[in-house]
N, C-alpha and C positions, 0 to 999 in steps of 0.2 A: 731958878724962872725960863731964863734963855733955853737949859734943857726940854723941859716941858713942853715953853710956843714951841720950839722945831718938832716935839714932838705928837703938837695938835698939830702943826702941819701938814706931818706927813702925814698923821691918820686923817685928814680931810682930803688931803689928794688923794689917798686908795679908796675913799668911801667914795668922791666924784668920779674916775675911772672908773670904779666899780659900777655904778650907776649909768653911768655913759653906756656900757657893754650890755646892760642887760635888757632881753629884751622889755620895748612899754607895755602898758594893758592896752587893748586895743578899746575902740566903743562900741558898743553893741548897741546897736536900733533896732528894735521889735515893732514887724508892724501888722497892727491887729484891723483887719475888719471883715469883706464880704468878698464876690468873685471876681467885683474889676479891679479886687490887688491880687488875690490869692494866685499862688503858683500851679501854672496848666499841664498838662502832661506831655510829654517832646516828640511821641512820636509821631509825626510827619502833622502835625498838628499845628492848623493858623491861631489858634488862642493863646494869646497872656494877656496877663497880670499886669498891672505897673508895676507893682512887687516883687517882679518876677526879674525885670529888668536895673532894675533901682544901684546895685552892685554896683553896676555900668560905671556907675556916675559917680563914684569913692575910689578915694587913696586908696591905701590895703589897711590903712592906720580903721579904717569902719567895719563893723561888718552887719552882717545885714540878713536879721533872722526874719523868713516874713510867713508871718502863726494865721493868717488871713486866713480863710477858708468859703467857700461855696456857699450861698445859701445862708451866710448871719447875720442873728440882727445883734444889736446890743446885750439883747435880752437871752439868745440859747447862746452864744457865744460865751454869756458866764454859765448857764445851766448848763448845755456839756460839759465842760472841766476845760473848756479849752484858751480861758483866761487863769489860772490857776496855774498849768503848765507854765506861761511866761509871769506869772507874780511872783512863782519860787524859783525864776532864775534873775532877776531884776540886783542889780545894783548899784552903788550911787555912781554918775557919770552917764549909766545909761539913759536910752532914747526911747518914747511908748510915741508912734505915731499912730493914733484912733482915729477910724473911720468907717463909722455904718451909716445909713438911712434907705439902702435899697431895700430892704426886706424887714426895715422895723414897719414901714407901714402895710403890710398885710393884715389886713383886719379879721377875713373865715381863717386865719394860722392861728393859733393861740400860744405857739410855742416861740413866736416869734415875736408878733406885734408889741409893740410897744410906741405909744399915744405921744405925739411930739411933745407935748407943752410939760406932757408929766412923769410914764415913766422911760420915755427914751432920754430925759432929761435928767432924771435922778440918773441913770446909767451912766453917760455920762460923768457925773460927777465924781460918780466913785469910784470910776476907773484913775478917773485924777488923781485923787484925795487919797488911794490905794497905791498907783502909781510914784508921788510925791513918800508916801510913806517909804519905801525905801532910799529914796536920795536920789529915787530915775526924773525923768522930765518928761513932763509929756506932752505932745504938742496935739493940736485940733486939729484933723481935717476934715470940709464941705465934701458931701456926696460929690462925684463925680455925675454928670449931666446924661442920662440914655439920650437916645437919636430919634427928633420927633421934632415934625415940620407939619403948618399948617397949610392947603390949598394954594398960598399965597408963596410958600415959601420962608414964611417966621420962623424962627426957631417955639416950639412949645417945651415952657419949661414944666416936669412931672415931681418935681418933689416936695410939694407943696412946703407948709410949714416946719420939713427939717432943717433948712440948712439955717433958715433964722433962728432955730433952736441952741446949732454948732455957736453961735456966731455967742449969740447972749449969753451963753455958759463962761469962753475965753474972757467972754468982759466979766463978767462976777468972781470967778474964780482966774483972770491975769493968765489965763493959761492961753502958749502959742498958738496961730492958730493959719492955718497954709486953706485960703479961700482955693479949692477947688473945682465948687459946686459957680463960681463967677469967672475963674479961668476959662475951664471951659465952656462955656454956655456964649462967651465972647468969644471963640476959636470954633465952634459948632455954629454959630452964626455965619460967623466970615464965610466957612466953606458954601455952606449951603447946604441943598438938596445935594449934589451928587457929588461935589468932593468929599465928602463928609461920610460917602461909603465907605472909605476904602481901609478908614481907620476902627472900623464895625464890622463883627462876622457874618454881617446882612450882606454884606459884598463876596461871600466864598459861593461859586460854582460848581453845581453838582458835578461829581466824575474827575474832583481836583486833589484831594486830598482824602486817605484811606481813614482815616478816622473820620471825618465829614460826609460821609460815599452820594449825601444825598444834596452836601450842601445845607445852606441853613438862612432860613430867617433873624434876624437878628442884631437889635438897635439896642442892647445893654455891653456887650462881650466883647472885649475886645482885638484886633488883630495885632501881631506885635508892632506894626507902624502906630495900630492908634497906642497900644498900653505906652511905649513912648514919648508918644507926645504925654499923656499924663503921666509921666516921671517927671518928662522936662519941667511941665507944669508944679509941683511939688519942689525940682533943687528952684524953680525964680522965689518959691516961694521962701525957700530959706533963705534966700538971698534976699527977699526982699524984710523981711522981719527980723535978716541978722542975730540969727540962728549962729552959733557957735560950730558947728557942721560947715558950715560955709566953705573954712578951712581944708575942710577936707576935701570939695569938690573936684576931681578934675577938671585940669583945665580942655584936654580936649576929649572928647568922647570918639568913642568907639563904633559908631556905626556907619555901615554906607550902604549902596546897593547894589558895590557890582557888579555882585554874583547872583543876582536876580535874576529866578525861574530857575535856578541849579539846585540839587538837592544830595548831597552828602546821605549816605546811607551805610550804618557800621553792622556788620555781622553780630548774632548772638546768638551761633549755632555752631560752627566751630570754639568759638570761645564760648563756653554754658558754665560761669563756677556758681555753684547757691550757695546760700547762706537762712539767716533765720532772725528777723529782724526781732525789734523790742514785742510785739506781736507772738512772736514763737512762726510765724509767716516765712516760709521757705521763697526768696527773692534773688535775682540775679545783681550779680555785680562783680566788679575788676574787665574794665575798659567797660563801664556804659556809662551813657550818655547821660543819667539820670543820677551815677556814681557823685557823689561827691567828697567823698570819704577821700585816699591821701591814691588810693590805686584808681580812680573811676575817670574818667575823660568826658565828666563837666565843663568843666574850665573850655574846653577842645572846641563843643557841641557849640557853647556862647561865644567864643569866639567865629565860628564858622555861619553860626546866626548872624556876628553882628558885621559878613561880608557883605549879608543877604540872602544868602541859603537856607535854606530850608534842612531840617535833620531825618534821618529819618533810618528805623532800625530794619534788621532781615532775621527775624529768629526761625529760618529753616532752613533745607541745604537751597544752595538760590538756581531761581529758574528765570531764565531768560525773558520770557515774561515779563517779572518781577526786577529785573534788573532796567530793562529800557525806562522804568520811571525812575530813576536814579539817577544821576552826572558821573558822581564819584562813589565808590563801594570799598569798603574800612575792613579788612583783615587782620586780628590782633592777638597773634597768643594761642597759638590755636593748643586744646587741650593736651594732656598727659593724663594718663588712668589714676594718676596720683593726686593728682587736682582732682579729678570729674570719674567717679567710679563708671558709670560708661559714657566715654570721649565721642563724640562725632567726629570720624576722621573725610580729610577731603575723599571723596569718590569719584571715578573716572566720569558717572554723570555730571558731578556738579564742575568739574574740570569743563565739560564738554560746554557747558549754561556759559563760565564765565569769558570761555575763551570767546567765545560766538561774540558777547556784550562788550569786549573789550576791545577785537575788530572793526566791531560796529560802531567805536564812537566814544566809550566809556575809559574811564580811568579808572585800576584798582592801584590802589596803598597796601604793600601788603612790612605787615610786624610784625618782626618772631622774638624770640627770646633766646636765652643762651642756651647749652644743652643741660640737660633734667632736669629744665622748666617749661622745658615747648614740644613740641610733636614735629619731627622732619619729612620721617620718612615717607610718610602719603603727603604733606602741606608741599615738599617738592617736589610732584607729581603734576601741582598748578603751576611753583613759579619756571619751572623749568619751560615752561611751554614757551616764556618769554626770557627764555636765558640765565634765570637766574637760579642758582641753589645758591641755600643757605649752610651754611658748612653747620658742623653740628662742636663744635667748639664753648668755649669761656671763655674771652679777651677782656680784660681790666679788671678781675677780679680785686673784691677789695675786701675790707672789716670795717663796720662800723664806718665812722665818720673822716677812711681815706679819699673823700672824696677827689684829691691829686688824680692820683691813678685809672679817674674816668673822664679828664679833663682833654679835651682837644680843642688844641687857639691856635692851629695853621690849616685853613682854609685855601680852596681855587674860589678864582670870582664867577661864583654861580650866584643866583639869583637868592636863592639859600641864606649864604651867608654874609649879606649883603647888610654892612651894619654891624656884625654880629663880632665881639671880640675874644668865647669862648663858651662852646655847651660841655656839657656833660650825661658820657651811654657808659654804663657800666655794665659787665659782665654782658658785653653782645656775640650775638653770631659773628662772623664775618662773610662775606659772598665771596661765590666763584661762579668767575661768566661765561658764557657763548652767545654768538648773535644770535641778534639783533639788541641783547642789553652792552648798558658804556655803562663804565664809571661815575657817581657821578661825585665826589668824594671817597678819595683815598688816605692813608695812613701808613709807611712805608711801603710794603707790598703785600699791605691789607687791604679791599674793596670794603668799606663800611655802608655806603650806601652806594645806590643804583636806579639806574633807568631802562625805558627798556620801550620803545615806539616800536606796537604791533597792529597794520591795518590800521584804521582813526585814529584810534585807543592809546594809552599811554600806561604805563606802569610804573610805579616806582618802590623802591624797597630798600628796609631798613632792618637790624637781628637787633629791634632793640624798641620797646614801645617809650619812645623815652619822653614822649613825652604829654602826661596823664599827669593829675593831678596837685603830687606831693612834688613833680617837678615842673611842671609847665608856669608857677606861679611862685615857687619860690620857697614853699613856703617846710621845705624840708633841702634846700639845697643855699649854698651861701650866694649873694647878691650878684657875686664876678661872673654867675653862668645867666649864658643868655637862653636859655632853652624855650622860650617864650616867645624872647622875637622869634627864634630862627625858624617857632614853628607858626606865624603866624606869616613868616617870608615864605615856608614851604607850601602853606595852603594858598595865600594867597600866589603863586605860583603854578599849583597846579588847579585853582581854579579855575585859572586863564585859557587853562590846556581843557577843562569840560565842556561839556555843553549845555545847552538849555531844556531844560525836560516840560516846562511848564511855563 
């Protein structure tokens, strides 16, 4: 009996130990709705949906999947198969945030119209019941208000009975309710005619953003600032109704305006790798703002926007007249013939344009790769203008999970490494310096990071794209590596050196 008890105790201890080290399944929050929530294109675009920013409010234990689509109603979202894609993925413990109403009221459009007290109500009930059938938790959100005031400055509600019906369904089916209609009405009434403009696209002037060259009079869709405010309303709603999700909310929010008026551009020309998406369409990936997979710069772009800067794409060989519209220009991992059939090599004319822009105050960021994975001969024609030569080598080579071979943990007293204990850079090219370049970080005799003050501008260089998604948010790295913290320090430092362009 004693032996049996001992064996039982040992087995239980082993099971508990295994469970402790197994990754915990994350909670997924699915957002379904219309354009006020939907993801928007990133390239120099002032418009954002609140759902696009929602992930910023949560710890890594929660995944936000934003399935909201422009122009959809409770009817068209289902009819077009968008709900089926969400429904098929639902599992017990997931959440479904349901927010419609802007397009259900369009009586002249039979593909979208759903009368408030009949079809709209039935559609909401069906979303709730089907979510619950999969063990998911449906949460109703009333539609956010459009911006409209009368001649005396009083706010005008334009949603008729749609918010009323959402509240009715919540009460009848005991579904959690976040009343964004009520809180947005209160905020927009308080802000008034002028102060509310900054939250909406109607505040965008012509000839500022390349996505809206003529500006736009739009009192429905949000600027990034407006989307943040609406996302905050949803978060406060989570707290008000004490959803279990509350325990996964971050204590500190990442948003600031320290880089307001500054724009960070990313090269899409010298790095131009293509793949086919699920629909068979060729799309660019690998170190792009849009790429959310391991290989992308989506997380970096989000961080830069959280500083208050805009993000921008340069899809062609850079010209001075375009570069002068941006504060910072990042070129990462120029293509080799192995990666791209007809790579765009750095040309003499491109070198002239970029050098002129740097001397006039631009901040240039160069991320290469190691030998065999990056084009060096032509690219060094640019970097050598600033005293920086990338050596065609491969330092810190490793296999699989030999993370220790890419570890750096002895740093100089530089702003990049403030509060950072270790970072991970694998298979990197080292740097050879000449005037005016100086080392930022060395390891032994190897220069790992460098900087160069040229004219009114600055150049930063490192031989690895070390802050793409899989290393930035530790989805592939042990938590001891703090690439995220170092990246945040790096861009805070570089943005401080950058000039305002709008």
